[in-house]
ZAMARGU-4260 file (C-alpha; in steps of 0.2 Angstrom, whole numbers, plus 5000, padded with zeros to 4 digits):
<rodrens>
0) 5050/4931/4579 | 5052/4936/4561 | 5072/4928/4562 | 5067/4914/4572 | 5055/4912/4553
5) 5069/4916/4545 | 5079/4903/4550 | 5066/4891/4550 | 5063/4895/4532 | 5083/4892/4526
10) 5084/4876/4534 | 5069/4870/4527 | 5076/4876/4510 | 5089/4868/4513 | 5085/4850/4518
15) 5095/4836/4508 | 5087/4829/4494 | 5086/4813/4490 | 5089/4805/4473 | 5080/4788/4466
20) 5084/4778/4452 | 5071/4784/4437 | 5070/4780/4418 | 5068/4794/4403 | 5050/4794/4398
25) 5048/4799/4381 | 5030/4805/4376 | 5018/4814/4364 | 5002/4824/4372 | 4989/4827/4355
30) 4972/4836/4353 | 4957/4822/4344 | 4965/4826/4326 | 4983/4822/4334 | 4991/4840/4334
35) 5002/4842/4349 | 4996/4852/4361 | 5009/4866/4364 | 5014/4868/4384 | 5003/4858/4393
40) 5008/4852/4409 | 5014/4835/4414 | 5017/4830/4432 | 5019/4813/4442 | 5005/4808/4453
45) 5009/4812/4471 | 5025/4819/4469 | 5023/4836/4459 | 5040/4830/4450 | 5034/4840/4431
50) 5037/4848/4416 | 5028/4855/4401 | 5027/4850/4384 | 5038/4857/4370 | 5029/4869/4352
55) 5023/4850/4348 | 5018/4842/4359 | 5033/4833/4363 | 5039/4830/4383 | 5050/4821/4393
60) 5051/4816/4411 | 5061/4805/4423 | 5049/4794/4431 | 5050/4776/4437 | 5035/4766/4425
65) 5025/4762/4438 | 5021/4780/4439 | 5007/4790/4436 | 5006/4804/4427 | 4992/4821/4426
70) 4993/4829/4409 | 4983/4842/4409 | 4980/4858/4399 | 4971/4875/4397 | 4956/4869/4387
75) 4957/4851/4388 | 4950/4840/4401 | 4963/4831/4410 | 4969/4815/4410 | 4979/4803/4422
80) 4989/4787/4414 | 5004/4776/4418 | 5020/4781/4412 | 5023/4764/4406 | 5008/4770/4393
85) 5011/4788/4388 | 5020/4787/4371 | 5005/4795/4364 | 4992/4806/4373 | 4975/4812/4369
90) 4967/4826/4378 | 4949/4828/4371 | 4942/4847/4371 | 4934/4855/4387 | 4917/4862/4385
95) 4925/4876/4385 | 4942/4882/4378 | 4942/4899/4384 | 4965/4901/4382 | 4974/4905/4398
100) 4970/4906/4416 | 4976/4922/4425 | 4979/4925/4444 | 4982/4943/4442 | 4971/4955/4446
105) 4958/4943/4458 | 4961/4932/4476 | 4950/4922/4471 | 4950/4905/4460 | 4960/4909/4443
110) 4947/4915/4428 | 4950/4913/4409 | 4958/4929/4401 | 4944/4929/4393 | 4931/4930/4409
115) 4943/4943/4417 | 4932/4961/4422 | 4949/4969/4416 | 4963/4967/4400 | 4976/4954/4405
120) 4990/4949/4391 | 4998/4933/4395 | 5014/4929/4387 | 5021/4911/4389 | 5040/4915/4390
125) 5047/4900/4379 | 5035/4903/4369 | 5042/4922/4360 | 5061/4921/4370 | 5068/4910/4355
130) 5061/4917/4337 | 5069/4934/4339 | 5086/4942/4340 | 5080/4952/4355 | 5088/4943/4372
135) 5081/4951/4386 | 5065/4950/4394 | 5061/4970/4392 | 5063/4971/4372 | 5055/4955/4371
140) 5037/4959/4381 | 5037/4976/4371 | 5037/4968/4353 | 5019/4956/4365 | 5011/4967/4375
145) 5001/4983/4364 | 5003/4997/4378 | 5019/4990/4385 | 5033/5003/4379 | 5052/5004/4382
150) 5068/5010/4372 | 5088/5009/4372 | 5092/5025/4381 | 5111/5030/4374 | 5120/5044/4381
155) 5112/5046/4398 | 5121/5042/4414 | 5115/5027/4418 | 5100/5024/4408 | 5109/5013/4396
160) 5110/5001/4405 | 5091/5003/4418 | 5078/4997/4404 | 5062/5007/4412 | 5048/5004/4405
165) 5029/5009/4405 | 5013/5002/4402 | 5000/5015/4391 | 5010/5029/4390 | 5014/5036/4410
170) 5030/5034/4420 | 5039/5018/4424 | 5036/5021/4442 | 5016/5019/4441 | 5017/5001/4437
175) 5020/4988/4449 | 5029/4973/4444 | 5027/4957/4455 | 5034/4941/4455 | 5025/4926/4461
180) 5012/4939/4465 | 5023/4948/4478 | 5030/4963/4474 | 5045/4967/4469 | 5057/4980/4471
185) 5062/4996/4460 | 5079/5000/4454 | 5089/5016/4465 | 5092/5021/4448 | 5083/5039/4444
190) 5083/5043/4422 | 5092/5063/4421 | 5091/5059/4402 | 5080/5049/4389 | 5064/5051/4380
195) 5055/5040/4392 | 5055/5042/4410 | 5063/5056/4417 | 5064/5061/4433 | 5057/5042/4437
200) 5064/5025/4444 | 5057/5011/4438 | 5059/4992/4440 | 5074/4983/4430 | 5065/4967/4421
205) 5083/4961/4415 | 5088/4957/4433 | 5076/4945/4434 | 5083/4931/4423 | 5073/4926/4409
210) 5074/4906/4410 | 5067/4908/4425 | 5053/4914/4419 | 5036/4901/4415 | 5023/4916/4408
215) 5019/4936/4411 | 5001/4943/4416 | 5001/4961/4412 | 4987/4968/4420 | 4983/4985/4410
220) 4970/4994/4422 | 4972/5003/4437 | 4976/4992/4452 | 4981/5005/4464 | 4966/5000/4477
225) 4969/4981/4475 | 4990/4979/4474 | 4997/4997/4478 | 4999/5014/4478 | 5011/5014/4463
230) 5000/5002/4451 | 4991/5017/4443 | 4995/5013/4425 | 4990/4995/4428 | 5001/4979/4436
235) 5016/4967/4428 | 5017/4947/4438 | 5031/4938/4433 | 5025/4918/4438 | 5042/4909/4441
240) 5044/4891/4434 | 5040/4875/4443 | 5049/4862/4433 | 5057/4846/4438 | 5067/4834/4432
245) 5071/4843/4417 | 5086/4852/4410 | 5083/4867/4400 | 5098/4874/4391 | 5093/4890/4380
250) 5109/4899/4371 | 5109/4910/4358 | 5121/4922/4347 | 5115/4940/4338 | 5123/4954/4331
255) 5120/4972/4319 | 5124/4970/4300 | 5120/4991/4296 | 5130/4996/4283 | 5122/5011/4283
260) 5123/5017/4300 | 5139/5008/4306 | 5152/5021/4307 | 5164/5004/4302 | 5161/5008/4284
265) 5166/5023/4283 | 5182/5021/4293 | 5189/5033/4278 | 5183/5050/4287 | 5194/5047/4299
270) 5182/5055/4314 | 5173/5042/4321 | 5176/5027/4332 | 5167/5010/4326 | 5168/4992/4330
275) 5169/4978/4317 | 5156/4973/4305 | 5144/4968/4312 | 5146/4975/4328 | 5132/4974/4347
280) 5140/4955/4347 | 5128/4948/4361 | 5129/4930/4367 | 5116/4923/4381 | 5116/4908/4390
285) 5098/4902/4399 | 5096/4884/4410 | 5085/4880/4422 | 5083/4862/4430 | 5071/4858/4447
290) 5071/4844/4459 | 5057/4836/4467 | 5056/4839/4486 | 5047/4826/4495 | 5032/4818/4493
295) 5020/4830/4492 | 5021/4839/4476 | 5035/4850/4483 | 5050/4857/4473 | 5064/4868/4470
300) 5068/4876/4451 | 5084/4883/4449 | 5089/4897/4435 | 5103/4905/4428 | 5107/4916/4414
305) 5123/4925/4405 | 5124/4939/4393 | 5137/4949/4385 | 5132/4961/4374 | 5146/4973/4366
310) 5146/4992/4358 | 5136/4997/4345 | 5143/5016/4334 | 5131/5024/4324 | 5132/5040/4315
315) 5124/5048/4299 | 5140/5044/4288 | 5134/5053/4272 | 5143/5070/4275 | 5136/5080/4258
320) 5128/5095/4266 | 5118/5095/4246 | 5110/5079/4247 | 5095/5076/4257 | 5100/5069/4273
325) 5119/5075/4273 | 5123/5080/4291 | 5140/5088/4293 | 5154/5078/4306 | 5147/5076/4320
330) 5159/5083/4332 | 5147/5086/4347 | 5147/5066/4355 | 5162/5056/4339 | 5155/5037/4350
335) 5135/5036/4348 | 5127/5020/4351 | 5122/5009/4362 | 5136/5005/4377 | 5141/4987/4380
340) 5135/4976/4396 | 5139/4960/4402 | 5127/4955/4417 | 5123/4935/4423 | 5111/4929/4436
345) 5104/4916/4445 | 5085/4912/4456 | 5077/4898/4465 | 5061/4895/4466 | 5054/4884/4481
350) 5038/4875/4488 | 5038/4865/4502 | 5022/4856/4508 | 5020/4849/4525 | 5015/4832/4525
355) 4996/4829/4531 | 4994/4846/4533 | 4986/4859/4520 | 5001/4870/4523 | 5014/4875/4511
360) 5032/4883/4514 | 5037/4894/4500 | 5055/4903/4493 | 5061/4912/4482 | 5074/4922/4478
365) 5086/4929/4464 | 5104/4939/4462 | 5110/4948/4448 | 5127/4957/4446 | 5127/4968/4429
370) 5141/4979/4423 | 5141/4992/4409 | 5154/5003/4399 | 5148/5017/4388 | 5154/5036/4380
375) 5151/5051/4385 | 5149/5068/4375 | 5167/5073/4367 | 5179/5085/4373 | 5187/5095/4360
380) 5201/5104/4364 | 5199/5119/4353 | 5184/5123/4359 | 5184/5117/4376 | 5200/5119/4384
385) 5197/5119/4401 | 5193/5101/4402 | 5207/5095/4397 | 5222/5095/4408 | 5239/5101/4403
390) 5251/5090/4394 | 5237/5083/4387 | 5252/5073/4375 | 5253/5065/4390 | 5241/5052/4388
395) 5241/5050/4368 | 5231/5032/4370 | 5218/5041/4376 | 5215/5055/4366 | 5214/5057/4347
400) 5219/5071/4334 | 5208/5070/4318 | 5212/5086/4304 | 5222/5097/4320 | 5208/5096/4333
405) 5214/5086/4347 | 5199/5075/4356 | 5194/5063/4368 | 5179/5053/4378 | 5177/5051/4392
410) 5168/5032/4399 | 5155/5031/4410 | 5155/5012/4419 | 5141/5005/4430 | 5140/4991/4443
415) 5125/4986/4448 | 5120/4973/4463 | 5104/4966/4464 | 5098/4956/4476 | 5082/4950/4481
420) 5069/4935/4493 | 5054/4931/4497 | 5048/4917/4510 | 5033/4914/4517 | 5023/4901/4523
425) 5001/4898/4516 | 4988/4884/4525 | 4970/4883/4525 | 4962/4891/4543 | 4944/4884/4550
430) 4931/4882/4539 | 4942/4883/4525 | 4953/4903/4526 | 4964/4901/4514 | 4977/4910/4523
435) 4996/4917/4517 | 5012/4926/4529 | 5026/4932/4519 | 5039/4944/4520 | 5051/4951/4502
440) 5067/4957/4505 | 5074/4969/4489 | 5090/4978/4485 | 5097/4988/4472 | 5115/4994/4472
445) 5122/5007/4456 | 5138/5013/4456 | 5146/5025/4444 | 5168/5025/4438 | 5173/5037/4425
450) 5188/5029/4415 | 5197/5035/4401 | 5195/5050/4408 | 5202/5068/4419 | 5198/5079/4431
455) 5207/5092/4421 | 5210/5104/4437 | 5221/5087/4445 | 5232/5083/4429 | 5234/5071/4416
460) 5240/5057/4427 | 5221/5049/4433 | 5211/5042/4423 | 5201/5031/4433 | 5188/5038/4445
465) 5179/5029/4458 | 5161/5042/4453 | 5153/5034/4470 | 5132/5029/4469 | 5115/5025/4477
470) 5108/5011/4482 | 5087/5006/4487 | 5084/4993/4499 | 5063/4990/4501 | 5056/4974/4514
475) 5038/4970/4511 | 5029/4960/4525 | 5010/4953/4517 | 4997/4943/4527 | 4982/4940/4514
480) 4965/4932/4519 | 4953/4924/4508 | 4938/4912/4506 | 4924/4906/4492 | 4908/4905/4499
485) 4901/4897/4484 | 4880/4899/4492 | 4882/4918/4491 | 4872/4920/4474 | 4881/4911/4460
490) 4898/4913/4470 | 4909/4924/4483 | 4924/4927/4485 | 4929/4937/4500 | 4950/4944/4503
495) 4957/4953/4517 | 4974/4958/4519 | 4986/4970/4529 | 5004/4976/4522 | 5018/4983/4529
500) 5034/4991/4517 | 5051/5000/4522 | 5061/5009/4511 | 5077/5015/4512 | 5088/5024/4500
505) 5105/5028/4501 | 5120/5041/4491 | 5139/5039/4494 | 5150/5049/4488 | 5163/5045/4478
510) 5182/5049/4479 | 5189/5067/4482 | 5195/5069/4465 | 5183/5063/4454 | 5173/5081/4461
515) 5186/5091/4467 | 5192/5107/4459 | 5208/5111/4462 | 5211/5123/4450 | 5199/5137/4447
520) 5203/5140/4428 | 5201/5120/4426 | 5183/5113/4425 | 5178/5105/4439 | 5177/5084/4443
525) 5180/5071/4432 | 5175/5074/4412 | 5160/5064/4406 | 5153/5060/4424 | 5158/5071/4440
530) 5156/5061/4455 | 5141/5062/4470 | 5150/5072/4482 | 5149/5074/4502 | 5137/5088/4501
535) 5125/5073/4490 | 5125/5060/4502 | 5110/5056/4510 | 5101/5040/4521 | 5082/5043/4519
540) 5070/5031/4526 | 5052/5030/4527 | 5038/5015/4529 | 5020/5013/4526 | 5005/5001/4533
545) 4992/4996/4522 | 4974/4985/4522 | 4966/4981/4509 | 4946/4974/4511 | 4941/4965/4491
550) 4927/4956/4487 | 4922/4946/4470 | 4904/4941/4465 | 4898/4930/4454 | 4881/4941/4455
555) 4873/4927/4441 | 4882/4915/4431 | 4885/4930/4418 | 4886/4942/4431 | 4904/4946/4441
560) 4907/4961/4452 | 4923/4966/4459 | 4922/4978/4473 | 4941/4982/4481 | 4948/4996/4494
565) 4964/4999/4501 | 4968/5010/4513 | 4988/5019/4516 | 4997/5026/4529 | 5015/5033/4525
570) 5026/5039/4541 | 5029/5053/4524 | 5013/5059/4518 | 4998/5053/4527 | 4983/5044/4524
575) 4976/5040/4508 | 4961/5028/4504 | 4957/5019/4485 | 4944/5013/4477 | 4940/5001/4463
580) 4924/4993/4455 | 4923/4981/4440 | 4913/4973/4432 | 4909/4959/4415 | 4893/4953/4408
585) 4891/4939/4400 | 4878/4944/4383 | 4882/4928/4376 | 4892/4910/4379 | 4908/4920/4368
590) 4903/4938/4368 | 4909/4948/4388 | 4906/4966/4389 | 4919/4973/4402 | 4922/4989/4412
595) 4930/4995/4426 | 4933/5012/4437 | 4946/5016/4452 | 4957/5030/4460 | 4973/5030/4464
600) 4990/5036/4475 | 5008/5038/4473 | 5017/5045/4486 | 5036/5051/4477 | 5047/5040/4477
605) 5063/5042/4492 | 5072/5043/4476 | 5065/5059/4470 | 5063/5066/4484 | 5082/5065/4491
610) 5091/5061/4474 | 5104/5075/4473 | 5120/5075/4459 | 5129/5085/4448 | 5130/5079/4428
615) 5136/5085/4413 | 5126/5093/4399 | 5129/5099/4381 | 5116/5111/4375 | 5122/5122/4357
620) 5136/5115/4357 | 5141/5119/4374 | 5146/5109/4389 | 5142/5113/4407 | 5137/5106/4424
625) 5119/5104/4431 | 5114/5103/4449 | 5097/5091/4452 | 5096/5095/4468 | 5083/5088/4481
630) 5065/5096/4486 | 5072/5102/4502 | 5088/5111/4500 | 5091/5129/4501 | 5092/5130/4479
635) 5077/5123/4477 | 5067/5133/4490 | 5078/5150/4481 | 5071/5143/4465 | 5052/5142/4472
640) 5051/5127/4471 | 5035/5120/4484 | 5035/5104/4493 | 5030/5090/4483 | 5015/5081/4486
645) 5007/5063/4481 | 5000/5061/4464 | 4982/5055/4461 | 4974/5047/4449 | 4954/5044/4442
650) 4955/5026/4432 | 4940/5021/4419 | 4940/5005/4408 | 4928/5000/4395 | 4927/4985/4382
655) 4923/4966/4378 | 4931/4951/4374 | 4926/4940/4360 | 4925/4922/4354 | 4919/4918/4339
660) 4926/4901/4333 | 4934/4893/4346 | 4952/4898/4335 | 4949/4915/4337 | 4950/4927/4353
665) 4946/4945/4351 | 4949/4958/4364 | 4948/4978/4362 | 4947/4991/4378 | 4946/5007/4379
670) 4954/5019/4396 | 4956/5033/4401 | 4971/5038/4415 | 4968/5058/4427 | 4983/5060/4436
675) 4985/5076/4444 | 5001/5084/4453 | 5013/5073/4440 | 5030/5073/4448 | 5042/5074/4435
680) 5060/5084/4433 | 5057/5104/4429 | 5066/5113/4417 | 5086/5118/4420 | 5086/5135/4428
685) 5100/5146/4427 | 5105/5165/4437 | 5093/5172/4427 | 5082/5170/4445 | 5095/5183/4455
690) 5089/5170/4472 | 5099/5158/4462 | 5116/5166/4455 | 5125/5164/4472 | 5120/5145/4475
695) 5125/5143/4458 | 5142/5151/4458 | 5144/5143/4474 | 5142/5127/4464 | 5152/5126/4449
700) 5138/5125/4440 | 5127/5134/4430 | 5108/5127/4431 | 5101/5117/4441 | 5084/5106/4439
705) 5072/5102/4454 | 5057/5089/4455 | 5042/5096/4455 | 5024/5089/4452 | 5023/5100/4438
710) 5008/5093/4429 | 4990/5087/4426 | 4991/5074/4410 | 4976/5064/4405 | 4980/5048/4394
715) 4966/5039/4384 | 4967/5027/4370 | 4962/5008/4364 | 4970/4993/4367 | 4967/4979/4354
720) 4973/4961/4352 | 4966/4946/4339 | 4974/4928/4342 | 4970/4914/4328 | 4978/4897/4333
725) 4975/4881/4321 | 4980/4863/4322 | 4981/4851/4308 | 4988/4836/4301 | 5005/4842/4310
730) 5003/4860/4307 | 4998/4876/4313 | 4994/4891/4310 | 4997/4905/4321 | 4989/4924/4319
735) 4992/4938/4333 | 4989/4955/4328 | 4992/4968/4344 | 4985/4987/4342 | 4987/5001/4354
740) 4981/5019/4351 | 4987/5030/4362 | 4987/5050/4365 | 4991/5060/4381 | 4985/5076/4387
745) 4992/5090/4396 | 4981/5097/4404 | 4989/5111/4418 | 5007/5114/4420 | 5008/5117/4439
750) 5020/5132/4438 | 5023/5139/4458 | 5017/5159/4461 | 5034/5163/4462 | 5038/5156/4444
755) 5025/5162/4435 | 5029/5180/4433 | 5039/5179/4417 | 5036/5169/4401 | 5055/5162/4404
760) 5052/5157/4422 | 5039/5149/4415 | 5046/5138/4402 | 5062/5137/4413 | 5050/5125/4426
765) 5041/5114/4412 | 5046/5120/4394 | 5040/5116/4380 | 5052/5106/4377 | 5050/5095/4394
770) 5032/5094/4388 | 5035/5086/4370 | 5047/5074/4381 | 5033/5068/4389 | 5019/5066/4376
775) 5032/5055/4367 | 5033/5044/4382 | 5023/5031/4372 | 5020/5033/4351 | 5000/5038/4349
780) 5000/5023/4336 | 5009/5005/4340 | 5002/4989/4330 | 5010/4971/4331 | 5007/4958/4317
785) 5014/4937/4320 | 5013/4925/4310 | 5018/4910/4313 | 5018/4892/4303 | 5023/4877/4306
790) 5024/4860/4298 | 5031/4846/4302 | 5047/4849/4313 | 5050/4867/4304 | 5043/4883/4311
795) 5045/4898/4303 | 5038/4915/4304 | 5036/4937/4302 | 5032/4949/4313 | 5029/4967/4312
800) 5029/4980/4321 | 5023/4998/4319 | 5027/5012/4328 | 5019/5031/4327 | 5023/5047/4322
805) 5034/5056/4337 | 5041/5075/4339 | 5053/5081/4351 | 5058/5097/4352 | 5081/5101/4353
810) 5090/5113/4366 | 5091/5127/4351 | 5106/5134/4348 | 5098/5152/4355 | 5095/5147/4371
815) 5082/5154/4368 | 5063/5148/4372 | 5054/5139/4363 | 5070/5132/4356 | 5077/5141/4339
820) 5091/5135/4327 | 5097/5146/4314 | 5093/5144/4294 | 5109/5138/4287 | 5108/5150/4271
825) 5102/5167/4281 | 5107/5165/4301 | 5096/5180/4301 | 5083/5170/4303 | 5076/5157/4315
830) 5066/5143/4316 | 5057/5131/4328 | 5070/5112/4332 | 5057/5101/4331 | 5063/5083/4328
835) 5048/5072/4317 | 5052/5056/4317 | 5040/5048/4307 | 5031/5032/4309 | 5041/5016/4306
840) 5038/4998/4302 | 5050/4985/4304 | 5050/4968/4299 | 5055/4952/4306 | 5059/4936/4299
845) 5063/4919/4308 | 5064/4898/4306 | 5066/4883/4319 | 5069/4869/4311 | 5067/4853/4328
850) 5084/4844/4325 | 5077/4830/4340 | 5069/4826/4353 | 5082/4835/4365 | 5088/4849/4353
855) 5079/4863/4341 | 5088/4876/4331 | 5082/4894/4328 | 5088/4906/4314 | 5083/4925/4309
860) 5083/4942/4307 | 5074/4958/4315 | 5073/4972/4305 | 5077/4963/4291 | 5076/4979/4280
865) 5090/4988/4291 | 5074/5003/4291 | 5080/5017/4304 | 5073/5033/4312 | 5069/5047/4303
870) 5085/5060/4304 | 5086/5071/4321 | 5086/5089/4314 | 5078/5105/4307 | 5077/5104/4290
875) 5086/5117/4282 | 5097/5121/4298 | 5108/5106/4295 | 5122/5115/4303 | 5113/5114/4319
880) 5111/5096/4318 | 5113/5082/4336 | 5108/5096/4349 | 5094/5081/4354 | 5095/5072/4370
885) 5108/5059/4365 | 5121/5071/4354 | 5119/5058/4341 | 5109/5059/4322 | 5093/5052/4332
890) 5086/5053/4349 | 5080/5036/4359 | 5068/5030/4350 | 5055/5016/4352 | 5061/5008/4335
895) 5080/5009/4340 | 5093/5014/4330 | 5105/5001/4326 | 5095/4992/4310 | 5098/4977/4304
900) 5100/4962/4318 | 5106/4944/4313 | 5102/4930/4326 | 5103/4911/4328 | 5100/4903/4346
905) 5099/4883/4351 | 5085/4879/4364 | 5090/4859/4374 | 5080/4851/4382 | 5088/4833/4393
</rodrens>
């Protein structure tokens, strides 16, 4: 039956499209004061063909002169006009201009973002993606939402190319991503390194073409009882475009100009790899076009994106140790910076109403491919001869000699494929019951390669290796039923639903040369990234079924009450039930109090349960292999790590929304999130645990790591958003302030009994260093201020982003707990290796000019003052520098370390 339904949907999708002879109608939508209205909807009545207005209120649409156009905008009365009279259309303001309407968080009618019982950010992509040098969705959202957090990783075995984002300082896998309200699959990747998301998977937002997205709704509240177990931190809902009849093309270029830290400006040192004076050169191209299907508001919208980003090379170029920030030459990693990436993707969004019924067939899907190339840590011949093959002079192109030292920098390559397909049917049944049946399928495949490297035990001839990889597949079937009952109190909406989800996770081995040892005197496997071994291979599946009940009651015209209950049963973790209560009360017409209480549940992901790998680590200048073992393996049991169990959470929020005048929206929301038994990656265990020694020796590794329910945490904080928009006399002013204060407490370390006997074992399980990293998941303060001014065809603006102080611990050259390093002038004295990254402000400037109705040019500079994080070293212990997670002068902190970024972009509408 499922296959037959799929064939019907595919047949409907492939229905021929008939072209009609039409005219290009150009017009402008304005307020009663003559000010252009941004993002007003312009649709041809009876067909669904439509577009939206640009930043000046202008639009164009291909229709006949006899057509009727329906014009609407949030906060204004809808108006119908003849196409021939559409050159200037004036909309009158509605009785309540309350802001954007949202659909996430409710299964009833859409509500204004000011009237929701929980906080929801609405981010219109066409307004935020052009006036910035940022060219990927994740980094754009990072500057637009107060508690959305992301940082760019470097030298982190794949995390360079999967930008895992978080909400409210929690893990990436504790935020659920939806597309058009349907669950999006996660990536197969598991983060091993980095300051955020260690031991977590997440959703690759950048695999979704930015050009396909109309707006992003970010629900900043626990929603496990509404959408499923992994919505502890909140929900990100991407709404796809429905426009038809208009071709949009956006293209742009950006590059980093950083004389302070770009190694190009220290070529005379002869120590580091480098690119050009401007590096990290990026090019993007996005297109979108839609056509009408039939005569009942049907449509199909197509989008495509291409993105190419070059490498960056960053070091501390000041080698004078007598100066404040002078550091020694970095021999640990001579090629620190962002890896390169090239990606391309396509997406479609379709709805096809069936004539003379209330039934709609819909479908959407995407495909994305991504290839990356990043340098690993440096291998020096004198320090690590076992990592060089005999006869190293055979490959002079790969190796470099500096001051008599021979070294090489292995390259880690990844090739990622991401596919998704959703199809469904929705309609109205019986006495106005809305029903929706859908199936959503997604798959992510992550394949590693080693390049310009060696397997030292094999010899110098082979320099490229297939290292294997992993994949994740998810299929979700949903059936939802809802009904509005206006006669109960001031209105009641009931919703019921069923869901079945199937997941599959696989690890596949690389070629034999990528992981084998052919000479016991040499290191095992390909340098940089040893391949996955046959012993790592896994093919694991599970399923879960869920049922939910959701009710929203307008008890009075002022009081809204929402209740949700969801029960789920996992094939591997059993039964769970979650609950949510949310409410909003209008104290006045423009001031609302809102709050919620909910519980959450997250079963460990298949990735966390089954991930297995051997990777290369560098601590205190030493290079060695570490084995990450799955939770059920003999080595895990020998270390005394118990079976994984589910995470449980309790969320609470309280806040208000206020509209003192029509031009200003203010929201303030406080939150508290308690999570018990968080699944994280443990510390690293060595042969000091007697039971591990023979296993580690057999595996030819020095240490082992495991996934464990290591910690109980509490997050609490405040989100503040103040939005001011004013239009007058062909001018506009927009001021947007966003702020997040976030604090994380580690309430308890869940140390297994087998490891609780000594301080060293306790630290090996989850050390002070690992605790510092989980606390650094989000800065304690994140503030943003956007100031935009439009006049005539011009728009200018400045954006400020402030990131608060975070502290991270290094590995420690003394290899002790806590991590210690020796003072340069007194080697007998050791101090804590703590890197303090003070709060920093980043300033962006931009301008735009509308050349014509069809073309707008944008230009500007992000981080115009070339602000960098503080260097990551301990004062007085400079000789112990470069002992952080990246092997460079900085850890991967949220503001990034690439410096000033120039950009120009062009937007076309045809």
